[in-house]
N, C-alpha and C positions, 0 to 999 in steps of 0.2 A: 914335803918334797920342795927343793929350792928351784928358783927359776932357771939357774944354770943347768940343772939336771933336766928340767922340762924342755929347755931349748935343745939340749943334746939329744933327747929322746925323739925330738921332731926334726932331726937334721935331714939334709937333702939326701944322704945315703939311704936313710930309712924310707924316704919318699919314693925311691925306685922300687921298693918291694911290691906294691900293688900291681905294677906292670908284670912282674914275674908270676903273680897269682893269676892274672888275666890270661897269660900264655898257657898256664897249666890247666885252665878251666875251659877255654873255648878253642875249638879246632879252626884251622885255616879255612875250612869249607863253610864255616858259619854254623855248624851244628854243635850242640852241647856234648861234651865228652862225659860219659857216665863213669867217672873215675871211681865213685863209691857205690854205684847202684847197679852195675851190670855184672858183677862177679857171679859166675855160675849161670849166666844167661846165654842162650843160643845166639847165633849170628843175626837172625831176623829181629830178635828183641833188641839187640844192641843197635841195629840200624834204625828201628823205630824210635829208640831213645834219642839217637842223634838227630833225627828229623823233627822232634817235637819242638814247639815254640817255647822259648824261655818264659818262665813265670815271673811276673813283675809285681813288686810291692812298692807303693808310694807312701812315704811317711811324712806327715806334716806336724808342726809343733802343737797347735791347738786350733780347733774349729769353733769359733764363736760368732763370726761376722764375715762380711764379704769386703775385704780391703785389698791393699796392694799385693800382699803375699798370697792371698786367695785367688787373685787374678792369675798369678803365675801357676798356682796349683790347677786352676781350671784348664789352662792350656796344656799342662803336663798330662792331665787326665785325658784330654782329647788326643794326645799323642799315643797314649797307652790305655784305651778304654776298657781293656780286659783286666787291668791291674786291680789288686785289692788295696784298700785305703786304711791307713793306720794313723792314730793321733792320740795325744795325751788325753784330750777330752773332745767331745763333739756335742756342742749345744747350739748348732745353727738352727734357727727357726725354720719350720716347714716351708713358709712362703719365700725363703731366701735360698733354698737348697738346690736351685736349678743349676748352679755352677758346679755342683758335685756330680752331675749327670746320673742321678739316681742312686749314688753310692752312700752307704752308711759306714762310718769309720769303725774299725775295731779299736777300742779305747783301753786306757789303763785304769788302775784302781782309783785314780783321782776323780774319775767320772762319778764315783759313788760317794765321795766324801762330802761332809756337810757344807752347804752353801757354795759348792764348786761352780755352779752355773754363774753366779755373780762375783765370786771371790776367787776365781781360779788362779789368778796371779799370786795370791797369798800362799799358794802351795808350791811356789818356785823352788824352795829347797828340796822338795821331794821329786821334782820333775826329772832330774838325772836318773834316779832310781826307777821312776815310772816308765821312762822311755826304754830303759834296758829290759823291762819286763814284757815288752811287746815282742812276740815270737814271730820273726820273719825267716826262720831257718828253712822253711819249705819253699823259698823263692830263689830263683837264679840271679835276678837283678833287683837291687834295692835302690830306689830313687828317693832321697830325702830333700824336702823343701824346708830349709832351716834358717831361722833367725834367732833361735834360742837353743833347743836341745835335740831337735830331730836327727841331726847328724850323728848323735851318740847311740843310735840303735845298734844292737849287737849283730854282727855279721861274721860269717865263717870264711875260711880260706878259699872255698869253692864258690863264693858269691862275689858279684861285682857291685860295689857301692859307689854311686855317683851322687854327689851332694850339691844341690843348687843353693848357694848361700846368699841370703838377702843381706846378712851382716853377721859377723861374730857377735856374741851376746853383748850388746852395746853397754848396758848398765853394769856389766862385770869388767869391762875393759876400759877403753879411753873415756867413756862417759860416766865412769863410776862416781866421781866427785860431784858432777852435775846432778846425777840421780840422787845421791845422798842429800845434797842441799835442797833439791826440790821436794824431797820426801821428809824434810825436817829431821834428818838422821845424822847430823854432823857431830853430835856429842851425846854422852850418856851411855847407859847399858844397852839400850836398843841400837845405838850406833855401832857399838862394839860387836854386837851379835850380827848385825847386818854386814859388817866388814868381814867377819869370819865366814859367813855364808858365801859372800861374793868371792872370797879367796878360795874356798873349797870349789866353787863352780868354775873358777878360772883353771884350777889344776885339772879338774875333770874335763873341761872343754879342750884343753891342749892334748890330754891323753887320748881322748876319743877321736881326735883328728887323724890319728894313725890308722884307724880302721876304715878311713875313706880312701877309695881307689882313685877317684878323680873329683876335683873341686871345679865347680862352675860358679862364677861370680856375676852379680847383676850389674856391675860397672867396674871400670878400671880402679876407681876409688876403693871399692870393696875388695878387689883383687889385691891391692896394696895392703889393705888391712889384714886380709887372710895371710899374706906372706909375713907380715909383721908378727902376727899372733901365732900362726901354726908353722911358719917356715915352710910353706907349701905354695907351689905355683897354682894359679887358677886361670882357666880360660874365661872369657867374658861373653855372655849372651844377655843382651839387654832385656829387661822384663817387658812383657807385652802391654801395649796401650791400645785401647779400642778406638783407633783413629777414625774408623768408618762411622762411628756414632757422632763425630764432630764435623760440622759443615764449614767449608771455607767461606769467609766473608771478607771482601776486599774494601768495603766502605766502612771506615771506622768513625766512631763518635768521640766526643771530647771528654772522656773519663778514663781513669785507670781502674784496674781490678786486682784484688787479691782474694784468694779462696783457699780455705784450709780448715782443719780442726783447730780450734783455739786452745792450743797447749803451749807451754813456755818455749820449747825449743823451736817452734815454728816462727817466733819473733813477729807475730802479727801486730802486737802492740807497738813495736818499733816502727813498722811501716806506717801505722796510724799516726804516731807521734810526728814522723817526718812530714806527712801530708798536712797535718794540722798546722804546721809551720809554713805551709805553702797554700794560703787560703784561696789563691786563684786557680788551683788545680783540684779537680774533683776525684775522690776515691770511693769505690764501692767495695765493701767487705762482705763476703759470703762465708758462713760457717758458724759453728757453735762449739762450746767446750768450757773448760774450767776458767779460762782467761777472759770470758765474756765481759765481766764487770770491769776488768782492767782496760780492755779495749774500748768499751763505751766511755769510760772516764777520760780517756785521752782523745776521743774523737771530737774534732771541731765541727762547725756547721757545714763544712765542705766534705765531710766524711759520712757516708751512708752505711750503717751497719745493719745488714739485712738478716743476720742470723742464718739458721739452717734453711736451705731452699731445695726444692726438688730439682732433678736433673734438667728439666726443661728451662727453668729460670737460670741455672748456672750456665747452660749451653748458650742461651740468648745473650747474657752479659759477656760471656767469654768471646763470642763472635764479634760483638759490637765494640769492645774495649779498645782504647788506643794502644795500651800495653798491659802486660800482666807483670805484677811485682811479686818477687819471691825472695825472702830473706833468710831462709833456713839452710842449715848445712845438712842436706839429705844424701842418703846413699845413692839415690837415683832421682826421684822427683817426678812422679807421673803427671802431676798437674801442669808442670812446665811443658811437657810434650803435648798435652791436651790443648793448651793455649795455642801452641804453634800449629796444631792440626786445624784450628779455626782461622789460621792466618794472622794470629796476634803475636807481635814480638814480645820478648821477655826482658825484664830488668831484674837481674838475679845476683845473689851473693856469690862471689867467685871462688867457691870452694865446694868440694863434694861432687855429687853426680851432675850438677848443672853444667860443670865444665865440659861434660861429654855430650850433653843434649842440646846445648845452645852454641851457635857459632857467633863469635864476636869479632872475627877478622875475615879478611878476604873480600871478594867482590859481592858476595851474597850473604851478608850477616843476617842472623835471626834474633839478635838481642845484644845486650851489653852487660858488663859485670861491675859491681862495686866491691871494694877490697876489704871493708870492715863492716861488722854488724853494729853500725852506729847510724843515728838519724842523719847526721851530717853527710855521711857517705851516700845514703839513699837520695838525699836532696841533690847532691852533686850529680849523681847518675841520671836522675830525672831531668835535670837542666841540660846535661849532655844530650840526652835523647831528644829533648824539645828543639835543640838547635838544628837537627836535620832528621826528622822522623821519616822522611820519604825514602831514605836509603834502606829501610827495612820493608821489603816487599812481602805481601801476604802469601804470594805463590811460593816464595823461597821458604817461608816458615812451614808451609804445608808439606813441601817436598822433604824438608829435613825431618819432619815428624813421621813421615812414611817409613823411615828407617827402623822405627820402633813398633811396627804393627804386630798384631797377634799372629798373622800368617808368617811374618819374618821370624818371630820367636820360635814357632813350631818347627819351621825348617831348620833353624840353627840348633835348637836343643836336640831334636831327634837325630840330627847328623852326628852330634857328639856321642850320643848313646850308641848309635848304630856303628860308628867307627870302632868303639871299644868292644861291642858285642855284635859280631857279624851275623849271628843267628837272628837278631832283631831286624837287621837290614834286609835279610832275605824275605821277610814277610811284608816289608814296606810299611809306610805310615798309615795308620787307620784313618786319619783325618782327610785323606784323599779318597776314601771310599765311604760315601754317605750311608750306604746300606749296612756296611759292617759297623759303622759308628752307631747307627740306630739300634742294631741288634745287640751291641755291647751295652748300650745304655739301658735297654729294656731288660737285659739279663741281669745287669747290676741292680736295677731297681727291684726286680723280683727277688733276687737273692738276699738283698739287705732289708727288704720290707718286713715289718713285724708280722708275725703269724697270728691270726685271729680265730678264736673259738666263739662262734655266735650261738646263743642259747635262747630257745623259745619254748614255752610250755604248751603251745597249741598245735594241733594238726589241721585246724580249719583255716580257711583263707579270709581272715578279717583284715581290717585296715592296717593294723600293726604288721601283720605278716606280709601284706603286699609291699609295704615300705621296706621291710627287711629283705624281701626278694630282690628289690632294686639294688640294695647294698651288696648282696651276695653276687649278683651278676657283675657289678662293677669291680669287686675285689676277689673275683672267683679264684684266681691263682694262689691266693694266700689266706683263704678263709675256709673254715669247716663249720658245719651247722650241727648242733645237737638239739633234737626235739624230744619232748617228754610225752608226746602223743603222735600217733600216725594219722594220716588223713590226706585231704587234697593239697595241703601245704607241702607235704613231703613230695607228692607227685609233681607239683610245680617246680620244686627245687631240683628234682631229678631231671625234669625236662630242660632246665637251665644248665645242666651239666655240673651242678654243685656236688660237693662231697657231704653227704648227709648220714647221720646216725640217729636211730630212734631208740629210746629206752622207755620202758613202761613207767608212768607216774604213779601207778597203784592207787592207794587210798587218797593221794593228793588230788586226784582228778575231781573229786566231789566237793572240794573246799571252795566256797564262794568268797569273792573278795569283799562283799559287803557283810560277811558274817561277823558277829560280835563275840562269839564264844571262843574259849581257849581250845587250840587243836587237841584232838584226842590222841591216845597212844599210837593207834594205827597210822595216823597221819604223820606223827613224829618219826615213826619207823620208816615210813615211805620217804620222808625228807632225808633221813640218814642214808638211805640207799642211793637216792639221787645224788647227794653230795659226794658219796664215795665214787660213783661212776663218773661224775663230772670232773672230780679231781684227777682221776686217772687220765682222762682225755686232755686235761688242761696242761699236763706236763710238757706237751709238745708245742704249746701256744705261748705267745708273748703277752697276750691280753685277752681277757674274757669280756665278751660283749653281750650283755643281757638285754633282750628285746621286750620282755614283759615283766610284770611285778613278781610273779612266782619264780621266774627264771632268774631274776635279780637276787632273790633271797638265796636260792641254791648257789648261784654264782659267787655271792659274797662269801659264803661258808667254804665253798670249794677253793676259791681264790686265796682265802686266808691260809688254808692248809697247803696249797700248792705254791704259795708265795708269788702269786701273779696278780697284777692290778685288774680291777673290775670296773667296767664302764656300763652304766645303765642308760639305755635309751628310753627316756621317760615319755610315754605316749598317753598318759592319763592325767587328769586333774585329781590329785590325791586329797580330795575334800571328803567331808562326812556324807555328802550326797552320793558318792561313788564307792567309798571304802568304809568298812566297819571299824570300830574302835581298835580291835586287836590288830587288824591289818595295818592301820596307820601307825600303831605302836611298833610293829615289826619293821615298817619302812624307816621310822626314826632310828631304831636300833641298828639297822643295816647301814644307814648313812654314817653313823658314828663308827661302826665296826670295821668296815672295809671297802666302802665305795671310793674309788680313786677319782672318778669324774662322772658327771651327768650330762647327757645330751637331751635337751628338752625340745619337743616338737613345736612349741610356741612359747611366747613370753608369759602367756596366761598359765600354762603348765609350770613353767619355771618359778613363777612368783609364789604360787600356792605351795610348791614343794619346799622352797626356801623358807617360807613362813612356818611350815610345819617342822622342818628338821634343823633350821639354823645352819644349813650347809654353807660352806665357803662359796661366796658368789663367783670367785675367780675360777672355781672348778665346775661351773655350770655354763654350758654353751647352748645357745638357741640355734637349732638347725631346722628350718621349716622343711616338711616332707617334700620330696620331689616325685613327680609323676611322669611316667613315660608317655610321650605324645604320640608315638608311632601308631598305636591301634586306632587313635582318633584320626590321624592324618590319612591312614589307609582307607578310611570311609568317607573322606571329604567330598568325593564326587558321586557317592551313592545316593540316589534320590530317597527322600524321607518316606514316600509312599512305598517304595520297594522294601525298606527296612521294616515298616509296620506290617506289611504283608507277610514277611518272613517270620516275624515274631508272633503274629496273630492279634494285632491291635487294630481298632477302628480307624479308617482312613481320614474321616472328616472331623473327628473329635479334637477338642483342645486338650492335649494331654499334659498333665503335671506329674512328673516322676519323682519318687522318693527312693533313694538308693542306700540301704544300710540293713544290717540285721534287724529283725523284728524284736524290739525291746522298748519297754515303756519310756525310758529316758530319751530314746531316739525320736519319740513324738509322732509316730505315724497316725495316731488317733487325732491329733490336731489337724492334720491334712484332711482326714475323713470328715471331721466336724466342719471344716471350711467349705466342703462341698454342699453342705446344707444352706450356706449363705451365698454361694456362687454356683447356680445350677448349670451354667454353660461349660464347666470344667469336668474333666475326668481325672481320676487318680490312678497312677500305676505304681504298685508297690513291688520293688525288686529287692529281694532278700528273704532270709528264713530265720527262724528262731534257733540260735546256735548254742547258747549256754543256759539251758533249762528255762527258756522263756516261752514255752508252748502255750501256757495259760494266756499270756498276753496276745499271742497270735490268734487264739480262738476268740478272745474278746473283740478283736478287730473284725473278724468274720461275722460274729453275732451282731455287731453294730451295723454292718452293711446290710444284713438281712432285715434287721429291725426297721431301718429307715429306707428300705427298698432301693438300695444303691447298687444292686447287682449289675446293672447295665453300665454303670459309670465307674466302677472300681475293678481293677484288674490285678490280681495276685499272680506275679510271675515266678515267685520263689527264688531260690539260689540260681544265679546265672554266671556263666563264664564270659558271655559276650556283652560286657558292660558298655563298651564304646558304642556298639550298635544300638543297644537299648536307649542310651542317652541321646544319640543322634536322632532317634525316633520320636523324642519328646518335643513339646513346644517350650516347656519350662522345666528346670530342675529345681526341686524344693529340698531344703535342709531344715528339718523341723524339730531339732532337739530341744527339750524343755529344761535341761540343765546344761551348764557350760560344756562345750565341746573342746577337747584338748587341742585339736587342730581343725579338722574339717576337710579331709581328703576329697569327699564327694563334691565340695564346692569347686576345688581346682579341676577335678575331672569334668564337671559341668562346663567350666570355662573352656577347657580344651575341646569339648564337644561342640563348642560355638553355640551354646544355648544360654539364654538369660537365667541367672540364678537368683532365687529368693531364699534367704537364710535367717536363722534366729540370731538376734543381735546379742551375742554373748561369747565368752571364751576366746579360743583361737581364731574363730571366724572373723572377728573384728580386725585381725591382722592380715586377712586375705582380701576382704571386700571393702572398697570405698563406695559408700552408699550413694546411689544415683549415678555413679560413673561406671563401675565394673560389676554391679549387682545391686539388689535391693535387700534391706534388712527389716525384720519385724520383731516385735516383742515376743520372747519365747512363750509358748503356750497360748497365745492369743489367736484363736481361730477366726475371729471377726476381722482382725487386722490382716491376717494371712489371706482371707477371702478377698478383701479390698485390694490387696497388692496383686493377686492373681487376676482380678477383674481389670485393673489398670494395664497389666501386660497383655491381656486378651484384646483390649480395645486399641492399643497403640503399637502397631507393627514397627514403626520407626524406633520406638523406645527399645523394643526387643532386639532389633538389629544393632543399635548402638551399644547396649549392654554386652551383647555377645561379642562384638568386635573388640571393645575395650578389655573385656575379660580375657579373651584369647591372648592379647598382647601382654597383659600382666602375668598370666600363667606361664607363658614362655620365658619371660624375663626373670621372674622371681622363683618359680617353682619347677625348674627343669631338673631332669633326672641327673644330668652330669654334674651340675654344681652341688646337688644334694649328696651324691656319693663321694665327691671330692671333699666336701666339708666333713662328712663322717669319718672318712679315711684320715683326714688331717688331725682330727681330735684323737683318734685311736693311736696314730703314730706319735703324737705329742705325749700322750700318757706313757707310752712305752719308753720314749726318750728320757722322760723324767724319772721313770722307775729304774733305768739303767744307771 
C-alpha cells in the first residue's frame, strides 16, 4: 500500500465516522441502546438493558515495569476500577503490582513464547497480530493506553474506542533512522529485514488508527505527531505526575542536577561534557543504564555520577539543586515537572514536551531553554541562568507543577470519556467514592488471583497442618483443600470456613516415610487412584500446592497429567535420618519430573533438599513459618495459677513443657533424663503418638515408673489449648535429637512469653539467638539440658529478659500475615511464569 493511499484512507472525512457510530450506540439519556441484544425482549428487559452500566476494557501495550506509561495506566484504572485489563504480556513482579489495583491482565500468545519475559521486544513483529487476538467484543467502551500497538485492538461499530496515545510508534516513524543506527542495523541483510518490518508496522499503524473513535494525546507535541501520522485531531490531557510526593524547598544549594535512565536519546553524556568544561560549576548525575561508561568517561572532577539511587536520595537532591538540567527531546518529560514540584527551576532543550511544562517567559518563569543539543548551547544556557537566578522563584515552579497532578489528570480524562459516553457520566467517577474504589480493587484482586488446590496427606493436626491452616485462612477465597485422610485437621478447616474435600488414601495410609522397601502393588494402585482424583480436581486450579511429601508425589503426577504447575512446601529435612532410601529416590525423581517450585520452611531444609536433588536454587524460596499470636495475646492477663488450676497442674512446681507429638526423634526422653540431674524441675509432655509411635510413648511411661518420677512428669496428651498450656509453664523446651526442619514450638513459646531452651541444630538456629532470645543445648545431651534448666530456675531476671526479647523477635519475623503473604506471592509468581 502506498503512503498516498494510506493518507487518503485516514482523511478528515473518515475521521467523522466515529461520531456517527457514537450517536448510534448511546442514547441522549445516557443509557446504552441495546441495538443488537434486545430483539424479542419485553419492555422491562429493554429498560434494564438501558440502565446497566457500560462495560469497560482497558488495553495497554505491555506490562513489565512501572514507568511513565504505567503511571498513566494507574490513574485510568482509578477512573474505571471495574474495568478489565488487557495487554500483550504481563510480567510485572508481584512486589510492583500495586499500581494495577489487584488486576491481572488478559494476555496474548506472546506471554507464552520462549524468553518472552526478558526478550519481549524481540517479538515486536508479532505484536500487531497479538493485539488483534485480544477479544474485547464483550465491552461497550474500550480505552487503550498506547505507545506501540494497544490502539490496534479490534473493536466493532457499537463500541466506543478512546485511545490515550503516549506517542505513535517512535522507532517506526520519525525516530526510525536513529533507532536503526543505535541498534547497529544501518546496513546488511538484518538492516533490510528490520526496515521491511518497520514498513509493515507503519502501514498497520495507520490503518488501525481508523478504528479509534477519539484520540487523546499526552502533550501538544504528541498531538501534532498524531495529526502528522494519522491525519486525526487529538485532545490533550497531560500525563499524571505525583507532585504530592515532592516537597517544596526554597533554599537552594550550589549544584546542578540531572536524573534519568542513561540511554542515548536522553543525552546525559552531553550534559556531563558541558559541565566538565565548566570546572567551577558542580553537577550531580543520578541514574543508570547502557551509557554509564560513556558518562563516566566524560565526567570531570566537578561531576558526581551517583548511579541508580532510591527515591529518597533523588528527592533530596532534587529539592536542594540550584537547577535541573534536561537535554532530551521528550514527548512530555515527567522529571521536568517533578523538579518544578520541588521548587527547582529547569534548564531544558527547547523542543518536545518541555515547551509545555516549563515557562520561560512572562513575570513568573520556571526555567529557560537552549536551542541545540550541543555542549556549547548548554554552557550558554547555564551562564544565562547564573546571571539572574533569583528571577526563578521556587513557589512559581511549584504552582506550575500543580497543573500536572494526578487529580487533575483523573478529572480531565474522565471528563473526556464521560462526554463521549453519557452513561458513564451518570455513574460518576469512582475515585471520588473511596468505598466503591476499595470494593472494586478487592473484587479485581479476587477475580484475577490464581486459584490454588492445596493437598495434604494427613487428617491429624501436626505442625505442617497448623501452618497450612494459616495459609488457607489467608487465601480462603481462592484456595481449596484436598485431604487424603479425615480427622481433626478437616474439622479445623471446616471451622475456618474453608472448602475441603477428603478422599481415602487406602493402602497408602500404611506407608512410612523411613521405609526402605519398594512399594507393593496395592500401594501403587492406591497411588493411581489418588492421582486420578487429584487430577480431576486440579482442572479448576491454576497451581497445585503440596503441603507434605506424599501429597507432593501425588501432586506432581496429577499436575503433569493436568498440565498444572506444582509447588511443594518443604517442611522436612530430607536426610537419611528422616527418610528411607526409596523415599529419597522418589523425592529426587519428583524434583526432576514436575516440581515447578519449592518453598522451604528454613534454610536448613532448603540446603539438604538442594544437595539431594540438585534442584535449581532460583526455584527455592525460604519462607519461615508464621504463627498466629491472637490465642496467646488473649491469655496475656490470665494469671498463671488460674491456668494451672484449669489444666490440673501443680501450682508451686517449676514446670518445663515439651510440645510435640510423642516420637523418638522429638527427644522427650532427653527431657525425662534431665530430670534425674535437676530434681527441682517437673516435665509436662503435651502431645500424643500420631504416626505409629505408640511403642515409644510406652517407653516414656515405663521410664517414669522405673525412676519413680510419677509426681514430676505430667502427660497431658493431645490438646487444643496449646496457648494456655504454654502460658502455664515456666520454661518451654524443644528437645529434638535430629535436626528440626523449623521449630514451630520455639516460636509459640516466644509468643507465650516464656523462655525457650532448644536443641542447637536445623532450623532452630535460624530462630534463636543464643543468650538473647533463648538458650540452646547440644542435641541429646541430658546433662547439658539439666544445667540450662537449673540456670533458668535460679535466675528470674534471665527468664524475663529471654521472654521479652523472644516475643519481640517472634512478632517481627514470624508473624502470620507476612508468612501468608510470602506463600501467596510465590504461588502467584509460579502461575505467572506458567502462563
